[in-house]
C-alpha positions as CSV (number, residue, x, y, z in Angstrom):
1,M,-38.6,11.5,4.2
2,P,-42.0,9.7,4.0
3,L,-43.3,6.3,4.7
4,Q,-43.8,4.3,1.5
5,T,-47.5,3.4,2.1
6,D,-47.6,0.4,-0.3
7,S,-44.6,-1.3,1.5
8,V,-46.5,-2.1,4.7
9,H,-46.4,-5.9,5.4
10,I,-48.2,-7.4,8.4
11,W,-48.4,-11.0,9.4
12,R,-49.4,-13.0,12.5
13,T,-47.8,-16.0,14.0
14,P,-50.0,-18.8,15.5
15,D,-49.2,-17.5,19.0
16,G,-51.0,-14.2,18.2
17,V,-47.9,-12.0,17.7
18,H,-48.3,-9.5,14.9
19,H,-45.2,-8.5,13.0
20,V,-45.3,-5.1,11.2
21,E,-42.8,-4.1,8.6
22,W,-42.5,-1.1,6.3
23,E,-40.1,0.9,4.2
24,A,-39.3,4.6,4.1
25,T,-37.2,6.7,1.8
26,Q,-34.9,7.5,4.7
27,A,-33.8,5.2,7.5
28,E,-34.5,7.9,10.2
29,T,-38.1,8.3,9.3
30,R,-40.2,7.9,12.4
31,V,-43.3,5.8,12.1
32,E,-46.0,5.1,14.7
33,V,-47.9,1.9,14.6
34,E,-51.4,1.9,16.0
35,P,-53.7,-1.2,16.1
36,L,-57.3,-0.2,15.4
37,T,-58.3,-2.8,18.0
38,P,-57.7,-1.4,21.5
39,G,-55.7,-3.1,24.2
40,A,-52.6,-4.1,22.2
41,R,-49.0,-3.5,23.1
42,V,-46.7,-2.2,20.5
43,E,-42.9,-2.6,20.8
44,A,-40.1,-1.7,18.4
45,V,-37.9,-4.5,17.2
46,A,-34.1,-3.9,17.1
47,G,-32.5,-4.4,13.8
48,P,-31.8,-2.7,10.4
49,Q,-35.4,-3.0,9.1
50,A,-38.2,-0.7,10.0
51,Q,-40.5,-3.0,12.0
52,A,-42.6,-3.5,15.1
53,R,-44.2,-6.3,17.1
54,V,-47.7,-6.1,18.4
55,T,-49.1,-8.4,21.1
56,G,-52.3,-8.6,23.1
57,L,-54.9,-8.7,20.2
58,P,-57.7,-11.3,20.3
59,L,-56.9,-14.5,18.5
60,D,-60.4,-15.2,17.1
61,S,-60.5,-12.3,14.6
62,R,-58.3,-10.4,12.3
63,H,-57.0,-6.8,12.8
64,Q,-56.2,-3.6,11.1
65,F,-53.4,-1.2,11.8
66,R,-52.7,2.5,11.1
67,L,-49.1,3.6,10.4
68,V,-48.3,7.3,10.4
69,D,-44.9,9.0,9.9
70,Q,-43.8,12.4,11.2
71,H,-44.8,14.0,7.9
72,G,-48.5,12.9,8.2
73,N,-48.3,10.1,5.6
74,E,-50.7,7.4,6.6
75,A,-51.3,3.8,5.7
76,I,-54.1,1.5,7.0
77,A,-53.4,-2.1,6.4
78,S,-54.6,-5.5,7.6
79,E,-52.6,-8.5,8.5
80,R,-51.8,-10.4,5.4
81,R,-50.9,-13.8,6.7
82,L,-53.4,-14.8,9.4
83,G,-51.2,-17.1,11.5
84,M,-53.3,-20.3,11.4
85,E,-51.3,-23.2,12.9
86,G,-52.8,-25.9,10.7
87,T,-52.3,-24.1,7.4
88,P,-49.3,-21.8,7.5
89,N,-49.7,-20.2,4.1
90,F,-53.2,-18.8,4.7
91,R,-53.3,-15.2,3.7
92,D,-55.4,-12.3,2.4
93,F,-54.3,-11.2,-1.1
94,G,-56.2,-8.0,-1.0
95,G,-54.8,-4.6,-0.1
96,Y,-52.7,-4.2,-3.3
97,P,-52.7,-1.1,-5.4
98,T,-53.9,-1.2,-9.0
99,T,-52.3,0.5,-11.9
100,D,-55.1,3.1,-12.1
101,G,-54.7,4.2,-8.5
102,R,-57.3,2.1,-6.8
103,Q,-56.8,-0.6,-4.2
104,V,-58.0,-4.2,-3.9
105,K,-60.2,-4.5,-0.8
106,W,-59.0,-6.3,2.3
107,G,-61.2,-9.1,3.6
108,Y,-62.6,-10.6,0.4
109,L,-59.8,-12.5,-1.3
110,Y,-57.9,-15.3,0.5
111,R,-55.5,-18.0,-0.5
112,S,-54.1,-21.0,1.4
113,G,-53.0,-24.6,1.5
114,Q,-55.2,-27.4,2.5
115,L,-57.6,-27.0,5.4
116,S,-57.6,-30.6,6.7
117,A,-55.3,-30.0,9.7
118,L,-56.9,-26.8,11.2
119,T,-57.0,-26.5,14.9
120,E,-60.1,-25.5,16.9
121,A,-58.7,-22.0,17.1
122,D,-58.0,-21.9,13.3
123,V,-61.6,-22.9,12.6
124,T,-62.9,-20.1,14.9
125,L,-60.7,-17.6,13.1
126,L,-61.9,-19.0,9.7
127,A,-65.5,-18.5,10.8
128,S,-64.8,-14.9,11.6
129,L,-63.9,-14.3,7.9
130,E,-67.5,-15.1,6.8
131,L,-66.4,-16.8,3.6
132,D,-69.1,-17.5,1.0
133,L,-67.0,-19.7,-1.3
134,I,-64.0,-22.0,-1.3
135,C,-62.4,-23.1,-4.6
136,D,-60.5,-26.3,-3.9
137,F,-58.0,-27.1,-6.7
138,R,-56.7,-30.3,-5.1
139,R,-57.2,-33.6,-7.0
140,E,-60.3,-35.5,-6.1
141,D,-58.3,-38.2,-4.2
142,E,-56.6,-35.4,-2.2
143,Q,-60.0,-33.9,-1.3
144,E,-61.4,-37.3,-0.3
145,A,-58.3,-38.3,1.8
146,E,-57.9,-35.0,3.6
147,P,-61.3,-33.3,3.8
148,S,-61.5,-29.6,4.8
149,L,-62.4,-28.7,8.4
150,L,-64.9,-25.9,8.2
151,P,-67.1,-23.9,10.7
152,A,-70.3,-25.7,11.6
153,A,-72.3,-22.5,11.5
154,R,-72.7,-20.9,8.1
155,P,-70.1,-23.1,6.3
156,P,-69.0,-21.7,2.9
157,R,-69.9,-23.4,-0.4
158,I,-67.1,-25.6,-1.6
159,A,-66.5,-25.7,-5.4
160,S,-64.4,-28.8,-6.3
161,L,-62.1,-27.7,-9.1
162,P,-59.5,-30.4,-9.3
163,I,-56.4,-29.6,-11.3
164,V,-54.1,-32.4,-12.5
165,P,-51.4,-31.3,-14.9
166,G,-51.4,-33.6,-17.9
167,S,-47.8,-34.8,-17.5
168,N,-48.1,-35.7,-13.8
169,A,-48.5,-39.5,-14.1
170,R,-45.6,-39.9,-16.6
171,F,-43.3,-37.7,-14.7
172,F,-43.8,-39.6,-11.4
173,E,-43.3,-42.9,-13.2
174,E,-40.0,-41.7,-14.5
175,A,-38.9,-39.9,-11.3
176,G,-35.8,-41.5,-9.8
177,G,-35.0,-43.5,-12.8
178,E,-31.8,-43.8,-14.7
179,G,-30.2,-40.4,-15.3
180,W,-32.6,-38.7,-13.0
181,S,-30.7,-36.8,-10.3
182,G,-30.0,-33.3,-9.1
183,R,-32.4,-30.3,-9.0
184,E,-32.8,-29.7,-12.7
185,P,-35.5,-32.4,-13.7
186,M,-37.9,-31.3,-10.9
187,Y,-37.2,-27.6,-11.5
188,E,-38.0,-28.0,-15.2
189,F,-41.1,-30.1,-14.3
190,M,-42.4,-27.2,-12.1
191,V,-41.8,-24.7,-14.9
192,H,-43.7,-26.9,-17.2
193,I,-46.6,-27.3,-14.8
194,N,-47.0,-23.6,-14.7
195,H,-47.1,-23.6,-18.5
196,D,-49.9,-26.2,-18.2
197,F,-51.9,-24.0,-15.8
198,A,-52.1,-21.3,-18.4
199,E,-52.6,-23.5,-21.5
200,G,-54.2,-26.8,-20.3
201,Q,-56.3,-25.8,-17.3
202,T,-58.4,-23.0,-18.8
203,A,-61.7,-24.8,-18.3
204,T,-61.1,-25.1,-14.6
205,Y,-59.9,-21.6,-14.0
206,A,-62.9,-20.4,-16.1
207,R,-65.1,-22.3,-13.7
208,M,-63.4,-20.5,-10.8
209,F,-64.5,-17.1,-12.1
210,T,-68.0,-18.5,-12.8
211,E,-68.3,-19.6,-9.2
212,I,-67.0,-16.3,-7.9
213,L,-69.4,-14.3,-10.0
214,A,-72.4,-16.5,-9.3
215,L,-72.7,-15.1,-5.7
216,E,-73.1,-11.4,-4.8
217,D,-70.0,-9.7,-3.5
218,T,-68.4,-13.1,-2.7
219,R,-65.9,-13.5,0.0
220,F,-63.8,-16.4,-1.3
221,L,-60.8,-18.6,-0.7
222,V,-58.7,-20.3,-3.4
223,H,-56.6,-23.2,-2.2
224,C,-54.8,-26.4,-3.1
225,A,-52.5,-28.6,-1.0
226,A,-49.6,-26.2,-0.3
227,G,-51.2,-23.0,-1.5
228,K,-48.4,-22.1,-3.9
229,D,-48.7,-23.5,-7.4
230,R,-52.3,-24.1,-8.5
231,T,-53.4,-21.5,-6.0
232,G,-50.5,-19.1,-7.0
233,F,-51.7,-19.0,-10.6
234,A,-55.3,-18.5,-9.5
235,A,-54.4,-15.6,-7.3
236,A,-52.2,-14.1,-10.0
237,I,-54.9,-14.1,-12.7
238,I,-57.5,-12.7,-10.3
239,L,-55.2,-9.8,-9.3
240,L,-54.3,-9.2,-13.0
241,A,-58.0,-9.1,-13.8
242,L,-58.4,-6.4,-11.1
243,G,-55.7,-4.3,-12.6
244,V,-52.8,-5.1,-10.3
245,S,-49.4,-4.8,-11.9
246,R,-47.3,-7.9,-12.7
247,D,-44.5,-6.7,-10.4
248,V,-47.0,-6.6,-7.5
249,V,-48.5,-9.9,-8.5
250,M,-45.1,-11.5,-8.4
251,R,-44.4,-10.0,-5.0
252,D,-47.6,-11.7,-3.7
253,Y,-46.6,-14.9,-5.3
254,M,-43.2,-14.9,-3.8
255,L,-44.5,-14.3,-0.2
256,T,-45.1,-18.1,-0.1
257,R,-41.3,-18.4,0.5
258,Q,-41.8,-16.6,3.8
259,F,-44.6,-18.8,5.1
260,F,-44.3,-22.2,3.4
261,L,-41.0,-23.8,4.5
262,P,-39.8,-26.8,2.4
263,A,-38.0,-28.4,5.3
264,N,-41.2,-28.7,7.2
265,E,-43.1,-30.3,4.3
266,L,-40.4,-32.7,2.9
267,D,-41.4,-35.9,4.8
268,R,-45.1,-35.4,4.0
269,L,-44.4,-34.9,0.3
270,R,-42.1,-37.9,0.0
271,K,-44.7,-40.2,1.5
272,K,-47.5,-38.7,-0.5
273,Y,-45.8,-39.3,-3.9
274,E,-43.8,-42.4,-2.8
275,M,-40.5,-40.6,-3.4
276,E,-38.7,-41.8,-0.3
277,H,-36.0,-43.3,-2.5
278,I,-35.2,-40.0,-4.2
279,E,-32.5,-37.7,-2.8
280,V,-33.7,-34.6,-1.0
281,E,-32.0,-32.1,-3.4
282,A,-33.9,-33.6,-6.3
283,I,-37.2,-33.1,-4.6
284,L,-36.8,-29.6,-3.2
285,P,-37.8,-27.7,-6.3
286,M,-41.3,-29.2,-6.0
287,L,-41.7,-27.5,-2.6
288,E,-40.0,-24.3,-3.5
289,V,-41.4,-21.1,-5.1
290,H,-39.4,-19.4,-7.9
291,E,-40.2,-16.4,-10.1
292,D,-39.5,-18.7,-13.1
293,Y,-42.5,-20.8,-12.3
294,L,-45.1,-18.0,-12.5
295,S,-43.1,-16.2,-15.2
296,R,-43.5,-19.3,-17.4
297,A,-47.3,-19.2,-17.0
298,L,-47.4,-15.5,-17.8
299,A,-45.1,-16.0,-20.8
300,T,-47.5,-18.7,-22.1
301,I,-50.4,-16.2,-21.9
302,D,-48.4,-13.6,-23.8
303,E,-47.2,-16.0,-26.5
304,Q,-50.6,-17.6,-27.1
305,F,-53.0,-14.7,-26.5
306,G,-51.0,-11.5,-26.7
307,S,-52.3,-10.1,-23.5
308,V,-53.9,-10.9,-20.2
309,E,-57.1,-9.2,-21.3
310,A,-57.3,-11.4,-24.3
311,Y,-56.6,-14.5,-22.2
312,L,-59.3,-13.7,-19.7
313,R,-61.8,-13.0,-22.5
314,D,-61.0,-15.8,-25.0
315,A,-59.7,-18.6,-22.7
316,L,-61.6,-18.0,-19.5
317,G,-64.8,-16.3,-20.6
318,V,-64.0,-13.2,-18.5
319,G,-64.8,-10.3,-20.8
320,E,-65.3,-6.6,-20.3
321,A,-68.5,-7.0,-18.4
322,E,-67.1,-9.6,-16.1
323,V,-63.9,-7.7,-15.4
324,A,-66.0,-4.6,-14.7
325,E,-68.1,-6.5,-12.2
326,L,-65.0,-8.0,-10.5
327,Q,-63.5,-4.5,-10.2
328,R,-66.8,-3.0,-8.9
329,R,-66.9,-5.7,-6.2
330,Y,-63.3,-5.9,-5.1
331,L,-61.7,-2.4,-5.7
332,E,-62.0,0.8,-3.7
């Protein structure tokens, strides 16, 4: 039985190893993995999942792969997570199918965490993407304290689009106070933040679309500090404007769980927000990704505007003409 062509998931680790996963309707389906860049070595990986590992590809550019099953079903896909050492959640959010049978282009839409710790190899890889625009959702103090490291030649334009949820200051003043313990307060705070993205940050997300549309066929990156919350909502509404289903949008959102590991970020976050005195369990929801977070933002859109189309038009100024232009640019 055939390869499910929309199930292919490829990511790279910083050492250059590409991991390829796919699903088929029957476990015995034979699938060949062929890198479109010559010189690579492909090896099967033992285990219950259909997967392969590819080594030997150049580190300074990204790569595409062809997967073909014994029935002739074929999928061509790019690596989604690019394996940058200094920003582990850097990934392409193209390649997804739309509800009308088209596909978002690879190589135009990227999302990540902050770019202040990129290695020299990371910057070289970033340069190969030929980005035109970076939308930076970090607060102004975050941008100033940890400036992005960008290619010296042909650097992309940076649009500073700081997002500061309105309840942030009060919340952190109360954090760790009397009666404040366990996961629930932080979890509810993160749910509320996502409500605020949809309701209280419309001017900033409207500017994001304005910046994207101001340049011709813009290759762009949207990012914040971790690349999961402010960025997650940005990527979601871009994909929804392009006609990607909510199920697929949520799948992209939840990929952050695979690449952004809370344990690796805990010390940095506690220092950043002066939360060293707060128990780990009470902080973790701030570093995690849950469907409830994005679902709250989408529910706010439905409750207040009735549909994504109305939200784009009435709240963000992205009407029929703008949606048509976005789809002309980024779908195939």
